[in-house]
C-alpha positions as CSV (number, residue, x, y, z in Angstrom):
1,X,-8.2,-10.1,-6.0
2,X,-8.3,-6.5,-7.2
3,X,-4.7,-6.2,-6.0
4,X,-2.1,-3.8,-7.8
5,X,-0.3,-6.9,-9.1
6,X,-3.1,-8.5,-10.5
7,X,-3.8,-4.9,-12.5
8,X,-0.6,-4.8,-13.8
9,X,-0.3,-8.4,-14.6
10,X,-3.4,-8.9,-16.3
11,X,-3.2,-5.5,-18.1
12,X,-0.1,-7.0,-19.8
13,X,-1.2,-11.0,-20.6
14,X,-1.3,-11.6,-24.3
15,X,-2.6,-15.0,-23.7
16,X,-2.8,-17.5,-21.1
17,X,-1.8,-21.2,-22.3
18,X,-4.2,-24.0,-20.7
19,X,-2.5,-26.0,-18.0
20,X,0.7,-23.8,-19.2
21,X,2.6,-20.5,-18.5
22,X,1.1,-16.9,-19.1
23,X,2.4,-15.4,-22.4
24,X,3.5,-11.7,-21.0
25,X,4.3,-8.4,-22.5
26,X,7.4,-6.9,-21.6
27,X,7.6,-3.1,-21.4
28,X,11.3,-2.9,-20.7
29,X,14.3,-5.2,-21.0
30,X,17.8,-4.2,-19.2
31,X,21.0,-5.8,-20.8
32,X,24.1,-6.4,-18.7
33,X,27.6,-8.2,-19.9
34,X,26.8,-11.4,-17.9
35,X,24.2,-13.0,-18.9
36,X,23.2,-11.3,-22.4
37,X,25.9,-12.9,-24.4
38,X,24.3,-16.1,-25.1
39,X,21.1,-14.5,-25.7
40,X,22.4,-12.8,-28.5
41,X,23.9,-15.7,-29.6
42,X,21.0,-17.6,-29.9
43,X,19.4,-14.7,-32.0
44,X,22.0,-14.9,-34.4
45,X,21.6,-19.0,-34.9
46,X,18.3,-18.3,-35.6
47,X,18.2,-15.4,-37.9
48,X,16.6,-13.5,-35.6
49,X,16.5,-9.4,-35.3
50,X,15.3,-8.0,-31.4
51,X,11.8,-7.3,-32.2
52,X,11.5,-3.8,-30.1
53,X,14.9,-2.6,-29.8
54,X,13.3,0.5,-28.4
55,X,12.5,-1.1,-25.2
56,X,16.2,-2.6,-24.7
57,X,19.0,-0.9,-22.7
58,X,22.4,-2.5,-22.2
59,X,24.9,-1.6,-19.7
60,X,28.0,-3.1,-18.4
61,X,28.1,-3.0,-14.7
62,X,29.4,-6.2,-12.9
63,X,32.9,-6.4,-14.8
64,X,33.8,-2.8,-14.4
65,X,36.8,-1.7,-12.5
66,X,36.0,1.0,-9.9
67,X,39.1,2.8,-10.9
68,X,40.9,3.6,-14.3
69,X,37.9,3.1,-16.2
70,X,39.6,5.4,-19.2
71,X,42.0,2.6,-19.5
72,X,41.7,-0.6,-21.1
73,X,40.3,-3.4,-18.5
74,X,43.1,-5.6,-17.4
75,X,41.3,-8.7,-16.8
76,X,40.8,-10.7,-20.0
77,X,37.7,-12.2,-19.0
78,X,35.8,-8.9,-17.6
79,X,37.4,-7.1,-20.8
80,X,35.8,-10.1,-23.1
81,X,32.2,-9.6,-21.7
82,X,32.0,-5.7,-21.8
83,X,33.6,-5.5,-25.4
84,X,31.1,-8.3,-26.4
85,X,27.9,-6.5,-25.0
86,X,28.9,-3.1,-26.7
87,X,29.5,-5.3,-30.0
88,X,26.1,-6.9,-29.6
89,X,24.4,-3.9,-28.9
90,X,25.7,-2.1,-31.8
91,X,25.0,-4.9,-34.0
92,X,21.5,-5.5,-33.2
93,X,20.6,-1.5,-32.8
94,X,20.0,-1.5,-29.1
95,X,21.0,1.8,-26.7
96,X,24.0,1.3,-25.0
97,X,25.7,3.1,-22.1
98,X,29.3,2.1,-22.0
99,X,32.0,2.6,-19.5
100,X,33.0,6.1,-18.9
101,X,29.7,7.1,-20.6
102,X,28.1,9.8,-18.4
103,X,24.9,7.5,-18.2
104,X,26.7,4.7,-17.2
105,X,26.5,2.7,-14.1
106,X,24.7,0.0,-12.2
107,X,21.8,-1.0,-14.3
108,X,19.1,-1.1,-11.6
109,X,20.5,2.5,-10.4
110,X,20.4,3.9,-13.7
111,X,17.0,2.8,-14.9
112,X,15.1,4.5,-12.2
113,X,17.4,7.7,-12.3
114,X,16.9,8.5,-15.9
115,X,13.0,7.6,-15.8
116,X,13.4,4.5,-18.2
117,X,11.6,2.8,-15.1
118,X,7.8,3.8,-14.7
119,X,4.8,2.9,-12.8
120,X,2.8,-0.1,-14.3
121,X,5.5,-1.0,-16.1
122,X,6.6,-5.0,-16.7
123,X,10.3,-5.0,-16.5
124,X,12.8,-7.8,-16.6
125,X,16.5,-8.0,-16.8
126,X,19.1,-10.9,-16.6
127,X,19.8,-10.2,-13.0
128,X,18.0,-11.2,-9.7
129,X,18.0,-7.8,-8.2
130,X,15.9,-6.4,-11.1
131,X,13.4,-6.4,-8.5
132,X,14.6,-3.0,-7.5
133,X,12.6,-1.4,-9.9
134,X,9.1,-2.1,-8.4
135,X,10.3,0.5,-6.0
136,X,8.7,2.5,-9.3
137,X,5.3,0.7,-9.3
138,X,6.1,-1.5,-11.7
139,X,6.3,-5.3,-12.1
140,X,10.1,-6.2,-12.1
141,X,12.2,-9.4,-12.0
142,X,14.9,-11.2,-13.0
143,X,14.8,-14.0,-15.8
144,X,17.3,-16.3,-16.9
145,X,19.4,-16.1,-20.2
146,X,16.9,-18.1,-22.1
147,X,14.0,-16.1,-21.1
148,X,16.4,-12.9,-22.4
149,X,16.7,-14.2,-25.9
150,X,12.9,-14.6,-25.9
151,X,12.0,-11.2,-24.8
152,X,14.6,-10.0,-27.3
153,X,12.9,-12.2,-30.0
154,X,9.1,-11.2,-29.0
155,X,9.0,-8.7,-26.3
156,X,7.2,-11.4,-24.6
157,X,7.8,-13.7,-22.0
158,X,6.3,-17.4,-20.8
159,X,5.5,-17.1,-16.9
160,X,3.6,-18.9,-14.4
161,X,1.8,-16.3,-12.5
162,X,2.9,-15.7,-8.7
163,X,0.5,-15.8,-5.6
164,X,0.3,-12.3,-4.1
165,X,1.2,-10.9,-0.3
166,X,1.4,-8.0,1.2
167,X,3.8,-6.8,3.8
168,X,2.8,-4.1,6.0
169,X,5.2,-2.1,8.3
170,X,3.5,0.3,10.9
171,X,4.5,3.0,13.1
172,X,7.3,5.2,12.8
173,X,11.2,3.9,12.4
174,X,13.6,5.1,14.9
175,X,16.8,7.4,14.4
176,X,19.6,5.3,12.9
177,X,17.0,2.6,11.2
178,X,17.3,3.0,7.5
179,X,15.2,0.8,4.8
180,X,17.7,-1.5,4.7
181,X,17.5,-2.7,8.4
182,X,13.7,-3.1,7.3
183,X,14.9,-5.3,4.8
184,X,17.4,-7.4,6.8
185,X,14.5,-7.5,9.7
186,X,12.0,-9.1,7.1
187,X,14.6,-11.4,5.6
188,X,15.4,-12.6,9.5
189,X,11.8,-13.2,10.3
190,X,10.8,-14.7,6.7
191,X,13.4,-16.6,5.9
192,X,15.6,-16.5,2.7
193,X,12.7,-18.7,1.8
194,X,9.6,-17.3,3.1
195,X,8.2,-15.6,0.3
196,X,9.2,-18.2,-2.4
197,X,6.4,-18.2,-5.1
198,X,5.3,-15.0,-4.3
199,X,5.3,-11.3,-5.4
200,X,5.6,-8.8,-2.4
201,X,3.5,-5.5,-2.1
202,X,5.1,-3.4,0.5
203,X,2.5,-1.2,2.3
204,X,2.2,0.7,5.9
205,X,3.2,3.7,7.2
206,X,7.2,3.4,7.1
207,X,7.0,2.0,3.4
208,X,4.8,5.7,2.8
209,X,7.3,7.2,4.6
210,X,10.1,6.0,3.0
211,X,11.8,8.2,0.2
212,X,12.3,6.5,-3.3
213,X,15.7,5.5,-2.6
214,X,14.5,3.7,0.7
215,X,11.9,1.9,-1.3
216,X,14.4,1.1,-4.1
217,X,16.4,-0.5,-1.2
218,X,13.5,-2.4,-0.1
219,X,12.3,-3.9,-3.3
220,X,15.9,-4.3,-4.4
221,X,16.0,-7.0,-1.3
222,X,12.9,-9.0,-2.2
223,X,14.8,-11.6,-3.8
224,X,16.5,-12.6,-0.8
225,X,13.3,-13.6,1.2
226,X,12.5,-15.8,-1.7
227,X,10.4,-13.6,-3.5
228,X,9.6,-13.4,-7.4
229,X,9.5,-9.7,-6.8
230,X,8.8,-6.6,-4.5
231,X,7.1,-3.4,-5.5
232,X,5.3,-0.3,-3.7
233,X,2.0,1.0,-5.0
234,X,2.9,4.4,-6.8
235,X,2.1,8.0,-5.0
236,X,3.5,11.5,-4.6
237,X,6.8,10.6,-3.8
238,X,6.9,8.5,-6.7
239,X,5.5,11.1,-9.3
240,X,8.0,13.5,-7.5
241,X,10.6,11.4,-7.9
242,X,10.1,10.9,-11.6
243,X,9.0,14.3,-12.6
244,X,11.7,15.9,-15.1
245,X,13.8,12.7,-15.5
246,X,15.3,12.2,-19.2
247,X,12.6,9.5,-20.3
248,X,9.7,10.5,-18.0
249,X,6.6,11.7,-20.0
250,X,6.6,15.9,-20.6
251,X,3.7,18.1,-20.6
252,X,0.4,16.8,-21.4
253,X,1.6,13.1,-21.5
254,X,2.7,13.9,-18.1
255,X,-0.6,14.6,-16.9
256,X,-2.1,11.9,-18.9
257,X,0.7,9.5,-17.3
258,X,0.3,10.6,-13.8
259,X,-4.1,10.5,-14.1
260,X,-3.4,6.8,-14.7
261,X,-0.7,6.0,-12.3
262,X,-2.9,7.4,-9.8
263,X,-5.4,4.3,-10.4
264,X,-2.6,1.8,-9.5
265,X,-3.4,0.7,-6.2
266,X,-4.7,-2.3,-4.6
267,X,-8.3,-2.2,-3.9
268,X,-9.8,-1.5,-0.5
269,X,-11.2,-4.9,-1.1
270,X,-8.3,-6.7,-2.4
271,X,-7.7,-10.4,-1.3
272,X,-4.0,-11.1,-0.9
273,X,-2.9,-15.2,-0.7
274,X,-0.8,-13.9,2.1
275,X,-0.7,-10.7,4.7
276,X,1.8,-9.9,7.2
277,X,2.3,-7.0,9.5
278,X,4.8,-5.8,11.4
279,X,5.8,-3.1,13.7
280,X,8.5,-0.3,13.2
281,X,9.5,0.0,16.8
282,X,10.4,-4.0,17.0
283,X,13.5,-2.7,14.4
284,X,16.6,-1.3,14.9
285,X,20.2,-1.3,13.0
286,X,21.3,-4.8,11.9
287,X,24.0,-6.9,10.8
288,X,24.2,-10.2,9.5
289,X,26.2,-13.2,11.4
290,X,26.0,-16.0,8.9
291,X,26.0,-16.9,5.0
292,X,22.6,-15.9,3.8
293,X,20.9,-12.6,4.4
294,X,18.3,-14.4,6.9
295,X,20.9,-14.7,9.2
296,X,20.9,-11.7,11.0
297,X,20.3,-9.8,14.1
298,X,19.6,-6.3,15.6
299,X,23.3,-4.9,16.2
300,X,22.6,-5.1,20.1
301,X,21.6,-8.7,19.8
302,X,23.7,-11.8,20.1
303,X,24.0,-14.7,18.0
304,X,21.1,-17.4,18.4
305,X,22.0,-20.3,20.8
306,X,20.6,-23.2,18.9
307,X,21.0,-24.0,15.0
308,X,21.6,-27.2,12.9
309,X,24.3,-28.2,10.6
310,X,24.1,-25.5,8.1
311,X,24.1,-23.0,10.8
312,X,27.2,-24.2,12.5
313,X,28.6,-24.3,9.2
314,X,27.9,-20.9,8.4
315,X,29.4,-19.7,12.1
316,X,32.2,-21.9,11.5
317,X,33.2,-20.2,8.1
318,X,32.3,-16.5,9.6
319,X,34.7,-17.4,12.7
320,X,31.5,-16.5,15.1
321,X,30.2,-18.5,18.2
322,X,26.5,-19.0,19.3
323,X,25.7,-16.4,22.0
324,X,28.6,-13.9,20.6
325,X,27.9,-10.3,20.6
326,X,29.4,-8.8,17.5
327,X,29.4,-5.6,18.8
328,X,33.0,-4.1,18.9
329,X,34.2,-7.0,16.5
330,X,37.3,-5.9,14.4
331,X,36.7,-5.3,11.0
332,X,39.1,-4.8,8.0
333,X,37.0,-3.7,4.8
334,X,34.0,-1.6,4.5
335,X,31.8,-1.1,1.5
336,X,29.6,1.3,0.6
337,X,28.0,0.9,-3.1
338,X,25.9,-1.9,-5.0
339,X,22.5,-1.7,-6.7
340,X,21.2,-2.0,-2.9
341,X,22.6,1.4,-1.4
342,X,24.6,3.2,-4.3
343,X,22.6,6.0,-4.0
344,X,23.0,9.6,-3.3
345,X,20.8,9.2,-0.5
346,X,23.1,6.5,1.1
347,X,26.1,8.7,0.5
348,X,24.5,11.6,2.4
349,X,23.9,9.2,5.1
350,X,27.2,7.8,4.9
351,X,29.1,11.4,5.1
352,X,26.5,12.5,7.9
353,X,28.0,10.0,10.1
354,X,31.7,10.6,9.5
355,X,31.8,14.2,9.1
356,X,34.6,16.3,11.2
357,X,35.6,12.5,12.4
358,X,38.6,10.2,10.6
359,X,38.7,7.1,9.3
360,X,40.3,3.9,11.1
361,X,43.7,3.3,10.0
362,X,43.6,0.0,9.2
363,X,40.1,-0.4,7.7
364,X,40.0,-0.2,3.6
365,X,37.0,1.1,2.5
366,X,35.7,1.3,-0.9
367,X,33.3,3.9,-1.7
368,X,31.3,3.2,-5.1
369,X,28.3,5.2,-6.5
370,X,26.0,3.6,-8.1
371,X,26.3,5.6,-11.4
372,X,28.0,8.6,-12.9
373,X,24.9,10.9,-12.2
374,X,25.5,9.7,-8.5
375,X,29.1,10.9,-8.9
376,X,28.2,14.1,-10.1
377,X,25.4,14.8,-7.6
378,X,28.2,13.7,-4.5
379,X,30.5,16.5,-6.1
380,X,27.8,19.1,-6.8
381,X,26.5,18.7,-2.8
382,X,30.2,18.7,-1.7
383,X,30.5,15.5,-0.1
384,X,33.3,14.4,-1.7
385,X,35.1,16.9,0.2
386,X,33.5,15.7,3.8
387,X,34.5,12.4,2.8
388,X,38.0,12.9,1.9
389,X,38.5,15.1,4.7
390,X,37.6,11.9,6.6
391,X,40.4,9.7,4.9
392,X,37.9,8.5,2.1
393,X,38.3,8.1,-1.5
394,X,35.6,8.0,-4.0
395,X,35.9,5.2,-6.8
396,X,34.5,4.9,-10.2
397,X,30.6,3.6,-10.9
398,X,30.0,-0.3,-10.8
399,X,29.0,-3.2,-8.7
400,X,32.4,-3.3,-6.9
401,X,32.7,-5.7,-4.3
402,X,29.0,-6.6,-4.2
403,X,30.5,-9.5,-6.0
404,X,33.8,-10.7,-6.6
405,X,33.4,-10.2,-10.8
406,X,36.0,-7.5,-10.8
407,X,39.2,-6.0,-9.1
408,X,37.3,-5.5,-5.7
409,X,37.9,-8.6,-4.1
410,X,38.1,-8.9,-0.1
411,X,40.9,-11.4,0.9
412,X,40.2,-14.6,2.2
413,X,39.5,-14.6,6.0
414,X,39.0,-10.5,6.2
415,X,36.1,-9.3,7.7
416,X,34.0,-6.8,5.2
417,X,31.1,-4.7,6.4
418,X,28.7,-4.5,3.5
419,X,26.0,-2.6,2.3
420,X,25.4,-4.7,-0.6
421,X,22.6,-7.5,-0.7
422,X,24.4,-10.9,-0.6
423,X,26.8,-12.8,2.3
424,X,27.3,-16.1,0.8
425,X,30.4,-17.6,1.2
426,X,33.0,-16.1,-1.4
427,X,30.4,-13.9,-2.7
428,X,32.8,-11.0,-1.9
429,X,36.1,-12.8,-2.8
430,X,37.2,-16.8,-1.9
431,X,37.1,-17.1,1.7
432,X,35.7,-13.4,2.5
433,X,33.8,-12.8,5.0
434,X,30.8,-10.5,4.6
435,X,28.6,-8.8,7.4
436,X,25.4,-6.8,5.4
437,X,24.4,-3.7,7.1
438,X,23.1,-0.3,6.1
439,X,25.6,3.0,5.2
440,X,25.0,4.4,8.5
441,X,26.4,1.1,10.3
442,X,29.3,1.0,7.8
443,X,30.0,4.7,8.4
444,X,30.2,4.1,12.1
445,X,32.0,1.1,11.8
446,X,34.8,2.9,9.3
447,X,35.4,5.3,11.6
448,X,36.0,3.0,14.7
449,X,37.6,0.1,13.1
450,X,35.1,-2.2,14.8
451,X,31.5,-3.2,14.3
452,X,29.8,-0.1,15.7
453,X,25.7,1.0,16.5
454,X,25.4,4.2,14.6
455,X,23.1,5.8,17.0
456,X,26.2,6.2,19.2
457,X,27.8,8.6,16.6
458,X,24.3,10.1,15.5
């Protein structure tokens, strides 16, 4: 086999159970407030402690409001979940980055930016978008609550080994086409189940030329193709991103780490269970028209003509028709943020489009940094001034309008152009209609008030 996935996986195997799962060692467990309470209760009930507390990091993000974080959370359910995480972390001796802490943010944004997620690691969290950390050259995947408890108790997990897939994207992306568009393109080609049972290695010229932020976006969306996870082999781009970060190796340890990380690549003779190749020239800025992330089109294309009952149901929910073009369609909300597109590069891209222009008066825009570190960088670079001059306000970090678990809910029937990762029915609020896109499409649409090709404004 000799794939990178095999190398990382096999080096973490504790034992293989005959006709059963593999016992896999886990280097890093991330916990947020939604999927961890039952796991902590399970440990308590069995009289257990966390086996390696120094490898577990806790952070609220799903339920945190994106305004007035210095005041008590008004929603009683959200408040209880956030408070419970803090209490559990204290009781079990775990690192906890609470609300308003300079280290807080969305866990999948904070892990890489603090140097907690490193090449060659196995990383898990009770959240499907844990695949984000694969951009660091790690095997990272989401797990269920009972598995969170398993990792807390033993620093190991029982898993069936997935198959391996390599997706290569060759050529050069056109101006205005981003990593988000690449991911939406792949989802439309593979569908939301096309990578089920696989771990995906992204390769090719397009991926090699991507920034770390771009790779984080691409890997984040692996799960939306049904994959167990996705990752990119570490290279100079990875090492330059990690160097000097808080938890990155230092001095001699850094040199040793990089020497090891340079061995983390698939061999020339690597055999994958499946290989797919795509051409960058086939990818334009993209949007979704349905109620799963695979129901997408190029921004200049028309909604497909034929479908089935599920296709018709999705279009009916969205208020769209087969054959319709969505360019020029009126929108109500714009959301920039989430673990998909809440990083500094995403804010730079958004600011590039809106600079010297004005937000459409009838559009509500939520611009939400993925962490307080991103917020600080926005201000250091003066992007806040550019955004404010164009009529936008920056909110406080959190998952925000990616999912309707906090105050940022899109009202029923309203159209939200969103840089998040899912457009399921009710995902952004009961009855909300979500159109997924890149930060550039979101910015262009926020200025015009209708779905807009960003290439017209670049």
